[in-house]
TIVO-9599 format. One record per residue (C-alpha): residue in one letter; x, y, z. Coordinates in steps of 0.1 Angstrom, whole numbers, plus 5000, padded with zeros to 4 digits. Layout:
// TIVO-9599
<marmar><r>A</r><X>X</X><Y>Y</Y><Z>Z</Z></marmar>
...
// end
This chain:
// TIVO-9599
<marmar><r>X</r><X>7174</X><Y>2465</Y><Z>8786</Z></marmar>
<marmar><r>X</r><X>7204</X><Y>2488</Y><Z>8791</Z></marmar>
<marmar><r>X</r><X>7231</X><Y>2476</Y><Z>8815</Z></marmar>
<marmar><r>X</r><X>7264</X><Y>2490</Y><Z>8827</Z></marmar>
<marmar><r>X</r><X>7291</X><Y>2467</Y><Z>8842</Z></marmar>
<marmar><r>X</r><X>7320</X><Y>2483</Y><Z>8861</Z></marmar>
<marmar><r>X</r><X>7347</X><Y>2459</Y><Z>8850</Z></marmar>
<marmar><r>X</r><X>7329</X><Y>2435</Y><Z>8827</Z></marmar>
<marmar><r>X</r><X>7357</X><Y>2416</Y><Z>8811</Z></marmar>
<marmar><r>X</r><X>7372</X><Y>2396</Y><Z>8840</Z></marmar>
<marmar><r>X</r><X>7371</X><Y>2360</Y><Z>8851</Z></marmar>
<marmar><r>X</r><X>7334</X><Y>2362</Y><Z>8863</Z></marmar>
<marmar><r>X</r><X>7321</X><Y>2393</Y><Z>8845</Z></marmar>
<marmar><r>X</r><X>7332</X><Y>2384</Y><Z>8810</Z></marmar>
<marmar><r>X</r><X>7307</X><Y>2355</Y><Z>8809</Z></marmar>
<marmar><r>X</r><X>7280</X><Y>2378</Y><Z>8822</Z></marmar>
<marmar><r>X</r><X>7287</X><Y>2404</Y><Z>8796</Z></marmar>
<marmar><r>X</r><X>7286</X><Y>2379</Y><Z>8768</Z></marmar>
<marmar><r>X</r><X>7253</X><Y>2364</Y><Z>8780</Z></marmar>
<marmar><r>X</r><X>7238</X><Y>2399</Y><Z>8782</Z></marmar>
<marmar><r>X</r><X>7248</X><Y>2406</Y><Z>8746</Z></marmar>
<marmar><r>X</r><X>7235</X><Y>2372</Y><Z>8735</Z></marmar>
<marmar><r>X</r><X>7201</X><Y>2380</Y><Z>8750</Z></marmar>
<marmar><r>X</r><X>7199</X><Y>2413</Y><Z>8731</Z></marmar>
<marmar><r>X</r><X>7207</X><Y>2437</Y><Z>8759</Z></marmar>
<marmar><r>X</r><X>7225</X><Y>2470</Y><Z>8754</Z></marmar>
<marmar><r>X</r><X>7257</X><Y>2465</Y><Z>8773</Z></marmar>
<marmar><r>X</r><X>7282</X><Y>2491</Y><Z>8784</Z></marmar>
<marmar><r>X</r><X>7315</X><Y>2482</Y><Z>8800</Z></marmar>
<marmar><r>X</r><X>7332</X><Y>2509</Y><Z>8822</Z></marmar>
<marmar><r>X</r><X>7369</X><Y>2502</Y><Z>8828</Z></marmar>
<marmar><r>X</r><X>7403</X><Y>2516</Y><Z>8823</Z></marmar>
<marmar><r>X</r><X>7407</X><Y>2498</Y><Z>8789</Z></marmar>
<marmar><r>X</r><X>7438</X><Y>2480</Y><Z>8800</Z></marmar>
<marmar><r>X</r><X>7426</X><Y>2444</Y><Z>8797</Z></marmar>
<marmar><r>X</r><X>7428</X><Y>2428</Y><Z>8763</Z></marmar>
<marmar><r>X</r><X>7396</X><Y>2408</Y><Z>8765</Z></marmar>
<marmar><r>X</r><X>7371</X><Y>2425</Y><Z>8742</Z></marmar>
<marmar><r>X</r><X>7334</X><Y>2416</Y><Z>8744</Z></marmar>
<marmar><r>X</r><X>7319</X><Y>2417</Y><Z>8709</Z></marmar>
<marmar><r>X</r><X>7287</X><Y>2436</Y><Z>8709</Z></marmar>
<marmar><r>X</r><X>7294</X><Y>2456</Y><Z>8740</Z></marmar>
<marmar><r>X</r><X>7302</X><Y>2493</Y><Z>8741</Z></marmar>
<marmar><r>X</r><X>7334</X><Y>2503</Y><Z>8760</Z></marmar>
<marmar><r>X</r><X>7335</X><Y>2534</Y><Z>8782</Z></marmar>
<marmar><r>X</r><X>7370</X><Y>2542</Y><Z>8793</Z></marmar>
<marmar><r>X</r><X>7373</X><Y>2557</Y><Z>8828</Z></marmar>
<marmar><r>X</r><X>7388</X><Y>2550</Y><Z>8862</Z></marmar>
<marmar><r>X</r><X>7359</X><Y>2542</Y><Z>8886</Z></marmar>
<marmar><r>X</r><X>7380</X><Y>2557</Y><Z>8913</Z></marmar>
<marmar><r>X</r><X>7380</X><Y>2591</Y><Z>8895</Z></marmar>
<marmar><r>X</r><X>7343</X><Y>2602</Y><Z>8896</Z></marmar>
<marmar><r>X</r><X>7348</X><Y>2631</Y><Z>8873</Z></marmar>
<marmar><r>X</r><X>7362</X><Y>2608</Y><Z>8846</Z></marmar>
<marmar><r>X</r><X>7332</X><Y>2585</Y><Z>8851</Z></marmar>
<marmar><r>X</r><X>7306</X><Y>2613</Y><Z>8848</Z></marmar>
<marmar><r>X</r><X>7323</X><Y>2625</Y><Z>8816</Z></marmar>
<marmar><r>X</r><X>7323</X><Y>2590</Y><Z>8801</Z></marmar>
<marmar><r>X</r><X>7287</X><Y>2584</Y><Z>8810</Z></marmar>
<marmar><r>X</r><X>7273</X><Y>2617</Y><Z>8798</Z></marmar>
<marmar><r>X</r><X>7235</X><Y>2616</Y><Z>8801</Z></marmar>
<marmar><r>X</r><X>7233</X><Y>2578</Y><Z>8799</Z></marmar>
<marmar><r>X</r><X>7209</X><Y>2560</Y><Z>8823</Z></marmar>
<marmar><r>X</r><X>7205</X><Y>2523</Y><Z>8829</Z></marmar>
<marmar><r>X</r><X>7181</X><Y>2496</Y><Z>8839</Z></marmar>
<marmar><r>X</r><X>7209</X><Y>2480</Y><Z>8859</Z></marmar>
<marmar><r>X</r><X>7244</X><Y>2488</Y><Z>8870</Z></marmar>
<marmar><r>X</r><X>7267</X><Y>2461</Y><Z>8884</Z></marmar>
<marmar><r>X</r><X>7301</X><Y>2466</Y><Z>8899</Z></marmar>
<marmar><r>X</r><X>7325</X><Y>2436</Y><Z>8898</Z></marmar>
<marmar><r>X</r><X>7354</X><Y>2455</Y><Z>8913</Z></marmar>
<marmar><r>X</r><X>7341</X><Y>2471</Y><Z>8945</Z></marmar>
<marmar><r>X</r><X>7359</X><Y>2458</Y><Z>8975</Z></marmar>
<marmar><r>X</r><X>7356</X><Y>2482</Y><Z>9004</Z></marmar>
<marmar><r>X</r><X>7327</X><Y>2503</Y><Z>9018</Z></marmar>
<marmar><r>X</r><X>7339</X><Y>2536</Y><Z>9003</Z></marmar>
<marmar><r>X</r><X>7336</X><Y>2520</Y><Z>8969</Z></marmar>
<marmar><r>X</r><X>7299</X><Y>2514</Y><Z>8972</Z></marmar>
<marmar><r>X</r><X>7293</X><Y>2548</Y><Z>8989</Z></marmar>
<marmar><r>X</r><X>7310</X><Y>2563</Y><Z>8958</Z></marmar>
<marmar><r>X</r><X>7289</X><Y>2542</Y><Z>8935</Z></marmar>
<marmar><r>X</r><X>7257</X><Y>2552</Y><Z>8952</Z></marmar>
<marmar><r>X</r><X>7266</X><Y>2589</Y><Z>8946</Z></marmar>
<marmar><r>X</r><X>7276</X><Y>2582</Y><Z>8910</Z></marmar>
<marmar><r>X</r><X>7247</X><Y>2559</Y><Z>8900</Z></marmar>
<marmar><r>X</r><X>7219</X><Y>2568</Y><Z>8924</Z></marmar>
<marmar><r>X</r><X>7200</X><Y>2589</Y><Z>8898</Z></marmar>
<marmar><r>X</r><X>7211</X><Y>2568</Y><Z>8868</Z></marmar>
<marmar><r>X</r><X>7199</X><Y>2533</Y><Z>8874</Z></marmar>
<marmar><r>X</r><X>7168</X><Y>2514</Y><Z>8885</Z></marmar>
<marmar><r>X</r><X>7190</X><Y>2486</Y><Z>8900</Z></marmar>
<marmar><r>X</r><X>7225</X><Y>2484</Y><Z>8915</Z></marmar>
<marmar><r>X</r><X>7241</X><Y>2450</Y><Z>8918</Z></marmar>
<marmar><r>X</r><X>7270</X><Y>2446</Y><Z>8942</Z></marmar>
<marmar><r>X</r><X>7293</X><Y>2416</Y><Z>8938</Z></marmar>
<marmar><r>X</r><X>7301</X><Y>2404</Y><Z>8973</Z></marmar>
<marmar><r>X</r><X>7316</X><Y>2371</Y><Z>8983</Z></marmar>
<marmar><r>X</r><X>7304</X><Y>2338</Y><Z>8998</Z></marmar>
<marmar><r>X</r><X>7335</X><Y>2340</Y><Z>9020</Z></marmar>
<marmar><r>X</r><X>7316</X><Y>2366</Y><Z>9040</Z></marmar>
<marmar><r>X</r><X>7295</X><Y>2338</Y><Z>9055</Z></marmar>
<marmar><r>X</r><X>7301</X><Y>2327</Y><Z>9090</Z></marmar>
<marmar><r>X</r><X>7335</X><Y>2310</Y><Z>9096</Z></marmar>
<marmar><r>X</r><X>7336</X><Y>2284</Y><Z>9110</Z></marmar>
<marmar><r>X</r><X>7301</X><Y>2273</Y><Z>9100</Z></marmar>
<marmar><r>X</r><X>7278</X><Y>2259</Y><Z>9126</Z></marmar>
<marmar><r>X</r><X>7255</X><Y>2244</Y><Z>9100</Z></marmar>
<marmar><r>X</r><X>7270</X><Y>2224</Y><Z>9071</Z></marmar>
<marmar><r>X</r><X>7248</X><Y>2239</Y><Z>9043</Z></marmar>
<marmar><r>X</r><X>7249</X><Y>2277</Y><Z>9036</Z></marmar>
<marmar><r>X</r><X>7218</X><Y>2296</Y><Z>9029</Z></marmar>
<marmar><r>X</r><X>7214</X><Y>2334</Y><Z>9024</Z></marmar>
<marmar><r>X</r><X>7203</X><Y>2336</Y><Z>9060</Z></marmar>
<marmar><r>X</r><X>7236</X><Y>2322</Y><Z>9073</Z></marmar>
<marmar><r>X</r><X>7252</X><Y>2350</Y><Z>9094</Z></marmar>
<marmar><r>X</r><X>7279</X><Y>2371</Y><Z>9079</Z></marmar>
<marmar><r>X</r><X>7310</X><Y>2369</Y><Z>9101</Z></marmar>
<marmar><r>X</r><X>7346</X><Y>2362</Y><Z>9091</Z></marmar>
<marmar><r>X</r><X>7372</X><Y>2368</Y><Z>9118</Z></marmar>
<marmar><r>X</r><X>7401</X><Y>2354</Y><Z>9096</Z></marmar>
<marmar><r>X</r><X>7400</X><Y>2374</Y><Z>9064</Z></marmar>
<marmar><r>X</r><X>7400</X><Y>2412</Y><Z>9060</Z></marmar>
<marmar><r>X</r><X>7388</X><Y>2408</Y><Z>9024</Z></marmar>
<marmar><r>X</r><X>7356</X><Y>2391</Y><Z>9036</Z></marmar>
<marmar><r>X</r><X>7351</X><Y>2417</Y><Z>9064</Z></marmar>
<marmar><r>X</r><X>7354</X><Y>2445</Y><Z>9038</Z></marmar>
<marmar><r>X</r><X>7327</X><Y>2428</Y><Z>9017</Z></marmar>
<marmar><r>X</r><X>7305</X><Y>2426</Y><Z>9047</Z></marmar>
<marmar><r>X</r><X>7310</X><Y>2463</Y><Z>9053</Z></marmar>
<marmar><r>X</r><X>7300</X><Y>2470</Y><Z>9017</Z></marmar>
<marmar><r>X</r><X>7268</X><Y>2450</Y><Z>9022</Z></marmar>
<marmar><r>X</r><X>7260</X><Y>2468</Y><Z>9055</Z></marmar>
<marmar><r>X</r><X>7263</X><Y>2502</Y><Z>9037</Z></marmar>
<marmar><r>X</r><X>7240</X><Y>2490</Y><Z>9009</Z></marmar>
<marmar><r>X</r><X>7214</X><Y>2475</Y><Z>9033</Z></marmar>
<marmar><r>X</r><X>7213</X><Y>2508</Y><Z>9052</Z></marmar>
<marmar><r>X</r><X>7208</X><Y>2528</Y><Z>9020</Z></marmar>
<marmar><r>X</r><X>7180</X><Y>2505</Y><Z>9010</Z></marmar>
<marmar><r>X</r><X>7163</X><Y>2507</Y><Z>9043</Z></marmar>
<marmar><r>X</r><X>7168</X><Y>2545</Y><Z>9048</Z></marmar>
<marmar><r>X</r><X>7162</X><Y>2558</Y><Z>9012</Z></marmar>
<marmar><r>X</r><X>7151</X><Y>2529</Y><Z>8990</Z></marmar>
<marmar><r>X</r><X>7184</X><Y>2526</Y><Z>8972</Z></marmar>
<marmar><r>X</r><X>7176</X><Y>2498</Y><Z>8947</Z></marmar>
<marmar><r>X</r><X>7204</X><Y>2474</Y><Z>8956</Z></marmar>
<marmar><r>X</r><X>7208</X><Y>2437</Y><Z>8950</Z></marmar>
<marmar><r>X</r><X>7237</X><Y>2417</Y><Z>8966</Z></marmar>
<marmar><r>X</r><X>7252</X><Y>2387</Y><Z>8948</Z></marmar>
<marmar><r>X</r><X>7277</X><Y>2364</Y><Z>8965</Z></marmar>
<marmar><r>X</r><X>7298</X><Y>2342</Y><Z>8943</Z></marmar>
<marmar><r>X</r><X>7318</X><Y>2314</Y><Z>8958</Z></marmar>
<marmar><r>X</r><X>7349</X><Y>2301</Y><Z>8941</Z></marmar>
<marmar><r>X</r><X>7341</X><Y>2308</Y><Z>8904</Z></marmar>
<marmar><r>X</r><X>7364</X><Y>2300</Y><Z>8876</Z></marmar>
<marmar><r>X</r><X>7368</X><Y>2304</Y><Z>8838</Z></marmar>
<marmar><r>X</r><X>7402</X><Y>2320</Y><Z>8830</Z></marmar>
<marmar><r>X</r><X>7417</X><Y>2311</Y><Z>8864</Z></marmar>
<marmar><r>X</r><X>7425</X><Y>2279</Y><Z>8884</Z></marmar>
<marmar><r>X</r><X>7400</X><Y>2274</Y><Z>8913</Z></marmar>
<marmar><r>X</r><X>7427</X><Y>2262</Y><Z>8937</Z></marmar>
<marmar><r>X</r><X>7438</X><Y>2272</Y><Z>8972</Z></marmar>
<marmar><r>X</r><X>7476</X><Y>2268</Y><Z>8966</Z></marmar>
<marmar><r>X</r><X>7494</X><Y>2269</Y><Z>8932</Z></marmar>
<marmar><r>X</r><X>7485</X><Y>2301</Y><Z>8913</Z></marmar>
<marmar><r>X</r><X>7454</X><Y>2318</Y><Z>8900</Z></marmar>
<marmar><r>X</r><X>7456</X><Y>2335</Y><Z>8867</Z></marmar>
<marmar><r>X</r><X>7489</X><Y>2320</Y><Z>8855</Z></marmar>
<marmar><r>X</r><X>7501</X><Y>2286</Y><Z>8841</Z></marmar>
<marmar><r>X</r><X>7524</X><Y>2277</Y><Z>8869</Z></marmar>
<marmar><r>X</r><X>7505</X><Y>2248</Y><Z>8884</Z></marmar>
<marmar><r>X</r><X>7499</X><Y>2230</Y><Z>8851</Z></marmar>
<marmar><r>X</r><X>7535</X><Y>2235</Y><Z>8840</Z></marmar>
<marmar><r>X</r><X>7547</X><Y>2222</Y><Z>8874</Z></marmar>
<marmar><r>X</r><X>7527</X><Y>2190</Y><Z>8874</Z></marmar>
<marmar><r>X</r><X>7536</X><Y>2183</Y><Z>8838</Z></marmar>
<marmar><r>X</r><X>7572</X><Y>2184</Y><Z>8848</Z></marmar>
<marmar><r>X</r><X>7565</X><Y>2159</Y><Z>8876</Z></marmar>
<marmar><r>X</r><X>7561</X><Y>2184</Y><Z>8904</Z></marmar>
<marmar><r>X</r><X>7540</X><Y>2179</Y><Z>8935</Z></marmar>
<marmar><r>X</r><X>7507</X><Y>2198</Y><Z>8942</Z></marmar>
<marmar><r>X</r><X>7502</X><Y>2212</Y><Z>8977</Z></marmar>
<marmar><r>X</r><X>7467</X><Y>2204</Y><Z>8991</Z></marmar>
<marmar><r>X</r><X>7456</X><Y>2220</Y><Z>9024</Z></marmar>
<marmar><r>X</r><X>7444</X><Y>2197</Y><Z>9051</Z></marmar>
<marmar><r>X</r><X>7438</X><Y>2161</Y><Z>9042</Z></marmar>
<marmar><r>X</r><X>7420</X><Y>2171</Y><Z>9011</Z></marmar>
<marmar><r>X</r><X>7387</X><Y>2155</Y><Z>9022</Z></marmar>
<marmar><r>X</r><X>7367</X><Y>2187</Y><Z>9031</Z></marmar>
<marmar><r>X</r><X>7338</X><Y>2194</Y><Z>9007</Z></marmar>
<marmar><r>X</r><X>7339</X><Y>2223</Y><Z>8984</Z></marmar>
<marmar><r>X</r><X>7319</X><Y>2240</Y><Z>8955</Z></marmar>
<marmar><r>X</r><X>7334</X><Y>2254</Y><Z>8924</Z></marmar>
<marmar><r>X</r><X>7313</X><Y>2271</Y><Z>8897</Z></marmar>
<marmar><r>X</r><X>7320</X><Y>2279</Y><Z>8861</Z></marmar>
<marmar><r>X</r><X>7315</X><Y>2315</Y><Z>8852</Z></marmar>
<marmar><r>X</r><X>7291</X><Y>2306</Y><Z>8824</Z></marmar>
<marmar><r>X</r><X>7268</X><Y>2289</Y><Z>8849</Z></marmar>
<marmar><r>X</r><X>7271</X><Y>2318</Y><Z>8873</Z></marmar>
<marmar><r>X</r><X>7262</X><Y>2342</Y><Z>8845</Z></marmar>
<marmar><r>X</r><X>7228</X><Y>2325</Y><Z>8839</Z></marmar>
<marmar><r>X</r><X>7217</X><Y>2332</Y><Z>8875</Z></marmar>
<marmar><r>X</r><X>7233</X><Y>2366</Y><Z>8876</Z></marmar>
<marmar><r>X</r><X>7218</X><Y>2379</Y><Z>8843</Z></marmar>
<marmar><r>X</r><X>7184</X><Y>2365</Y><Z>8853</Z></marmar>
<marmar><r>X</r><X>7184</X><Y>2390</Y><Z>8883</Z></marmar>
<marmar><r>X</r><X>7191</X><Y>2420</Y><Z>8861</Z></marmar>
<marmar><r>X</r><X>7160</X><Y>2442</Y><Z>8859</Z></marmar>
<marmar><r>X</r><X>7141</X><Y>2420</Y><Z>8883</Z></marmar>
<marmar><r>X</r><X>7125</X><Y>2445</Y><Z>8906</Z></marmar>
<marmar><r>X</r><X>7114</X><Y>2417</Y><Z>8930</Z></marmar>
<marmar><r>X</r><X>7151</X><Y>2411</Y><Z>8938</Z></marmar>
<marmar><r>X</r><X>7155</X><Y>2446</Y><Z>8952</Z></marmar>
<marmar><r>X</r><X>7168</X><Y>2445</Y><Z>8988</Z></marmar>
<marmar><r>X</r><X>7178</X><Y>2408</Y><Z>8985</Z></marmar>
<marmar><r>X</r><X>7210</X><Y>2389</Y><Z>8987</Z></marmar>
<marmar><r>X</r><X>7218</X><Y>2358</Y><Z>8966</Z></marmar>
<marmar><r>X</r><X>7246</X><Y>2333</Y><Z>8963</Z></marmar>
<marmar><r>X</r><X>7249</X><Y>2317</Y><Z>8929</Z></marmar>
<marmar><r>X</r><X>7269</X><Y>2284</Y><Z>8928</Z></marmar>
<marmar><r>X</r><X>7270</X><Y>2250</Y><Z>8914</Z></marmar>
<marmar><r>X</r><X>7252</X><Y>2221</Y><Z>8932</Z></marmar>
<marmar><r>X</r><X>7282</X><Y>2198</Y><Z>8924</Z></marmar>
<marmar><r>X</r><X>7301</X><Y>2188</Y><Z>8956</Z></marmar>
<marmar><r>X</r><X>7338</X><Y>2179</Y><Z>8954</Z></marmar>
<marmar><r>X</r><X>7366</X><Y>2172</Y><Z>8978</Z></marmar>
<marmar><r>X</r><X>7398</X><Y>2192</Y><Z>8974</Z></marmar>
<marmar><r>X</r><X>7415</X><Y>2159</Y><Z>8965</Z></marmar>
<marmar><r>X</r><X>7390</X><Y>2156</Y><Z>8936</Z></marmar>
<marmar><r>X</r><X>7396</X><Y>2192</Y><Z>8925</Z></marmar>
<marmar><r>X</r><X>7434</X><Y>2189</Y><Z>8923</Z></marmar>
<marmar><r>X</r><X>7432</X><Y>2154</Y><Z>8908</Z></marmar>
<marmar><r>X</r><X>7408</X><Y>2165</Y><Z>8881</Z></marmar>
<marmar><r>X</r><X>7431</X><Y>2194</Y><Z>8871</Z></marmar>
<marmar><r>X</r><X>7460</X><Y>2169</Y><Z>8869</Z></marmar>
<marmar><r>X</r><X>7439</X><Y>2145</Y><Z>8848</Z></marmar>
<marmar><r>X</r><X>7429</X><Y>2174</Y><Z>8824</Z></marmar>
<marmar><r>X</r><X>7466</X><Y>2182</Y><Z>8821</Z></marmar>
<marmar><r>X</r><X>7473</X><Y>2145</Y><Z>8812</Z></marmar>
<marmar><r>X</r><X>7494</X><Y>2135</Y><Z>8842</Z></marmar>
<marmar><r>X</r><X>7490</X><Y>2115</Y><Z>8874</Z></marmar>
<marmar><r>X</r><X>7486</X><Y>2138</Y><Z>8904</Z></marmar>
<marmar><r>X</r><X>7512</X><Y>2139</Y><Z>8931</Z></marmar>
<marmar><r>X</r><X>7494</X><Y>2154</Y><Z>8961</Z></marmar>
<marmar><r>X</r><X>7512</X><Y>2165</Y><Z>8993</Z></marmar>
<marmar><r>X</r><X>7488</X><Y>2172</Y><Z>9022</Z></marmar>
<marmar><r>X</r><X>7498</X><Y>2199</Y><Z>9046</Z></marmar>
<marmar><r>X</r><X>7476</X><Y>2212</Y><Z>9075</Z></marmar>
<marmar><r>X</r><X>7460</X><Y>2246</Y><Z>9068</Z></marmar>
<marmar><r>X</r><X>7473</X><Y>2261</Y><Z>9101</Z></marmar>
<marmar><r>X</r><X>7508</X><Y>2250</Y><Z>9092</Z></marmar>
<marmar><r>X</r><X>7506</X><Y>2267</Y><Z>9058</Z></marmar>
<marmar><r>X</r><X>7491</X><Y>2298</Y><Z>9074</Z></marmar>
<marmar><r>X</r><X>7520</X><Y>2300</Y><Z>9098</Z></marmar>
<marmar><r>X</r><X>7545</X><Y>2297</Y><Z>9070</Z></marmar>
<marmar><r>X</r><X>7528</X><Y>2325</Y><Z>9049</Z></marmar>
<marmar><r>X</r><X>7506</X><Y>2351</Y><Z>9065</Z></marmar>
<marmar><r>X</r><X>7492</X><Y>2360</Y><Z>9032</Z></marmar>
<marmar><r>X</r><X>7475</X><Y>2326</Y><Z>9030</Z></marmar>
<marmar><r>X</r><X>7459</X><Y>2328</Y><Z>9064</Z></marmar>
<marmar><r>X</r><X>7427</X><Y>2346</Y><Z>9053</Z></marmar>
<marmar><r>X</r><X>7421</X><Y>2326</Y><Z>9022</Z></marmar>
<marmar><r>X</r><X>7427</X><Y>2293</Y><Z>9040</Z></marmar>
<marmar><r>X</r><X>7413</X><Y>2297</Y><Z>9075</Z></marmar>
<marmar><r>X</r><X>7387</X><Y>2322</Y><Z>9064</Z></marmar>
<marmar><r>X</r><X>7374</X><Y>2303</Y><Z>9035</Z></marmar>
<marmar><r>X</r><X>7389</X><Y>2272</Y><Z>9018</Z></marmar>
<marmar><r>X</r><X>7398</X><Y>2252</Y><Z>9049</Z></marmar>
<marmar><r>X</r><X>7361</X><Y>2249</Y><Z>9057</Z></marmar>
<marmar><r>X</r><X>7336</X><Y>2228</Y><Z>9038</Z></marmar>
<marmar><r>X</r><X>7315</X><Y>2250</Y><Z>9015</Z></marmar>
<marmar><r>X</r><X>7281</X><Y>2236</Y><Z>9004</Z></marmar>
<marmar><r>X</r><X>7254</X><Y>2260</Y><Z>8992</Z></marmar>
<marmar><r>X</r><X>7216</X><Y>2258</Y><Z>8991</Z></marmar>
<marmar><r>X</r><X>7206</X><Y>2275</Y><Z>8958</Z></marmar>
<marmar><r>X</r><X>7169</X><Y>2274</Y><Z>8964</Z></marmar>
<marmar><r>X</r><X>7166</X><Y>2312</Y><Z>8965</Z></marmar>
<marmar><r>X</r><X>7183</X><Y>2320</Y><Z>8932</Z></marmar>
<marmar><r>X</r><X>7162</X><Y>2292</Y><Z>8916</Z></marmar>
<marmar><r>X</r><X>7130</X><Y>2308</Y><Z>8929</Z></marmar>
<marmar><r>X</r><X>7139</X><Y>2342</Y><Z>8915</Z></marmar>
<marmar><r>X</r><X>7155</X><Y>2329</Y><Z>8882</Z></marmar>
<marmar><r>X</r><X>7133</X><Y>2300</Y><Z>8872</Z></marmar>
<marmar><r>X</r><X>7152</X><Y>2273</Y><Z>8854</Z></marmar>
<marmar><r>X</r><X>7186</X><Y>2282</Y><Z>8869</Z></marmar>
<marmar><r>X</r><X>7208</X><Y>2252</Y><Z>8871</Z></marmar>
<marmar><r>X</r><X>7246</X><Y>2249</Y><Z>8868</Z></marmar>
<marmar><r>X</r><X>7252</X><Y>2226</Y><Z>8839</Z></marmar>
<marmar><r>X</r><X>7290</X><Y>2225</Y><Z>8836</Z></marmar>
<marmar><r>X</r><X>7306</X><Y>2198</Y><Z>8858</Z></marmar>
<marmar><r>X</r><X>7341</X><Y>2205</Y><Z>8869</Z></marmar>
<marmar><r>X</r><X>7357</X><Y>2178</Y><Z>8849</Z></marmar>
<marmar><r>X</r><X>7344</X><Y>2196</Y><Z>8817</Z></marmar>
<marmar><r>X</r><X>7349</X><Y>2231</Y><Z>8830</Z></marmar>
<marmar><r>X</r><X>7385</X><Y>2227</Y><Z>8839</Z></marmar>
<marmar><r>X</r><X>7392</X><Y>2214</Y><Z>8804</Z></marmar>
<marmar><r>X</r><X>7377</X><Y>2246</Y><Z>8790</Z></marmar>
<marmar><r>X</r><X>7400</X><Y>2266</Y><Z>8813</Z></marmar>
<marmar><r>X</r><X>7430</X><Y>2246</Y><Z>8801</Z></marmar>
<marmar><r>X</r><X>7420</X><Y>2251</Y><Z>8765</Z></marmar>
<marmar><r>X</r><X>7418</X><Y>2289</Y><Z>8771</Z></marmar>
<marmar><r>X</r><X>7453</X><Y>2290</Y><Z>8785</Z></marmar>
<marmar><r>X</r><X>7467</X><Y>2268</Y><Z>8758</Z></marmar>
<marmar><r>X</r><X>7450</X><Y>2289</Y><Z>8731</Z></marmar>
<marmar><r>X</r><X>7476</X><Y>2316</Y><Z>8735</Z></marmar>
<marmar><r>X</r><X>7512</X><Y>2313</Y><Z>8746</Z></marmar>
<marmar><r>X</r><X>7511</X><Y>2347</Y><Z>8762</Z></marmar>
<marmar><r>X</r><X>7486</X><Y>2333</Y><Z>8788</Z></marmar>
<marmar><r>X</r><X>7510</X><Y>2305</Y><Z>8798</Z></marmar>
<marmar><r>X</r><X>7529</X><Y>2327</Y><Z>8823</Z></marmar>
<marmar><r>X</r><X>7551</X><Y>2309</Y><Z>8848</Z></marmar>
<marmar><r>X</r><X>7556</X><Y>2325</Y><Z>8882</Z></marmar>
<marmar><r>X</r><X>7588</X><Y>2314</Y><Z>8897</Z></marmar>
<marmar><r>X</r><X>7579</X><Y>2327</Y><Z>8932</Z></marmar>
<marmar><r>X</r><X>7548</X><Y>2304</Y><Z>8932</Z></marmar>
<marmar><r>X</r><X>7569</X><Y>2273</Y><Z>8925</Z></marmar>
<marmar><r>X</r><X>7594</X><Y>2284</Y><Z>8951</Z></marmar>
<marmar><r>X</r><X>7567</X><Y>2289</Y><Z>8977</Z></marmar>
<marmar><r>X</r><X>7552</X><Y>2254</Y><Z>8971</Z></marmar>
<marmar><r>X</r><X>7587</X><Y>2239</Y><Z>8973</Z></marmar>
<marmar><r>X</r><X>7592</X><Y>2257</Y><Z>9006</Z></marmar>
<marmar><r>X</r><X>7559</X><Y>2245</Y><Z>9020</Z></marmar>
<marmar><r>X</r><X>7567</X><Y>2209</Y><Z>9011</Z></marmar>
<marmar><r>X</r><X>7603</X><Y>2211</Y><Z>9025</Z></marmar>
<marmar><r>X</r><X>7591</X><Y>2227</Y><Z>9058</Z></marmar>
<marmar><r>X</r><X>7563</X><Y>2201</Y><Z>9063</Z></marmar>
<marmar><r>X</r><X>7586</X><Y>2171</Y><Z>9056</Z></marmar>
<marmar><r>X</r><X>7612</X><Y>2186</Y><Z>9080</Z></marmar>
<marmar><r>X</r><X>7586</X><Y>2191</Y><Z>9107</Z></marmar>
<marmar><r>X</r><X>7572</X><Y>2155</Y><Z>9102</Z></marmar>
<marmar><r>X</r><X>7607</X><Y>2140</Y><Z>9103</Z></marmar>
<marmar><r>X</r><X>7616</X><Y>2159</Y><Z>9134</Z></marmar>
<marmar><r>X</r><X>7583</X><Y>2148</Y><Z>9151</Z></marmar>
<marmar><r>X</r><X>7590</X><Y>2111</Y><Z>9141</Z></marmar>
<marmar><r>X</r><X>7625</X><Y>2113</Y><Z>9155</Z></marmar>
<marmar><r>X</r><X>7612</X><Y>2126</Y><Z>9188</Z></marmar>
<marmar><r>X</r><X>7585</X><Y>2100</Y><Z>9189</Z></marmar>
<marmar><r>X</r><X>7610</X><Y>2073</Y><Z>9182</Z></marmar>
<marmar><r>X</r><X>7632</X><Y>2085</Y><Z>9210</Z></marmar>
<marmar><r>X</r><X>7604</X><Y>2085</Y><Z>9235</Z></marmar>
<marmar><r>X</r><X>7595</X><Y>2049</Y><Z>9225</Z></marmar>
<marmar><r>X</r><X>7631</X><Y>2037</Y><Z>9229</Z></marmar>
<marmar><r>X</r><X>7636</X><Y>2053</Y><Z>9264</Z></marmar>
// end
């Protein structure tokens, strides 16, 4: 089988690329060649996906059994892809997002039939618009699309709401005795998935003609609270966690950039029914528990000092959140004390 990944060496896609190579597929990675994460056994095609002429030149007369785009975010991206790959592939896989599911949920367990509606996060609404464009193309002209919705998937990033993503700031902070900001009271339920587990379900869909026209989420079945997630990271780093709980709405008011990610995603419980992907990919199961997966992530960061980047702004932001929350609580307690004494 010959597959093309647009991207192919990122947090989610690298594991998918490696598994395809391991299974004997002919793997092509189309990207700008700026990320230093080679995939042994894959062939690199250097082009900017946003420059169609470059892409056509890089592709030549190649055709594919499956094309997957890991870096399409807005509807014009998938419209462009349909024009570029419509005659070149038997299957087009769009990487959407589980954050596109209804927020707030009216049922605690998410299935693929859960409505898509997110009034809080533009990122999610853009992914929904991409899906709408693909569904219309499938219905109107049989475009062979498949939609995949990852939830919070990690490998070379930290699956947290506050504290950094692709840097070493959070681990460095807590090893120096710093506090970790946890949104809400930390008891809402969440799902994190290691990219190697995600890859098993994803690669199992490639070339599967029965999947055409369908949407799937691919997640772990492990259920954790946010307190457990942050505590497990601290334990992997070898320190006792110091958690500071701050309401999500309060955090969103302090930093508008956090509003979508919190109120449109992580402030809500996220539990997923994986029955559908297991039906289409027999034997799919997520095998890496978080306590083991986060140690793999830590080992990756510690394997190269260049990866251990500290972002001062992230530390300053967490300090600002904590100071603002403690000031607000102190002010409230003084007012409450004054009312009781009068």
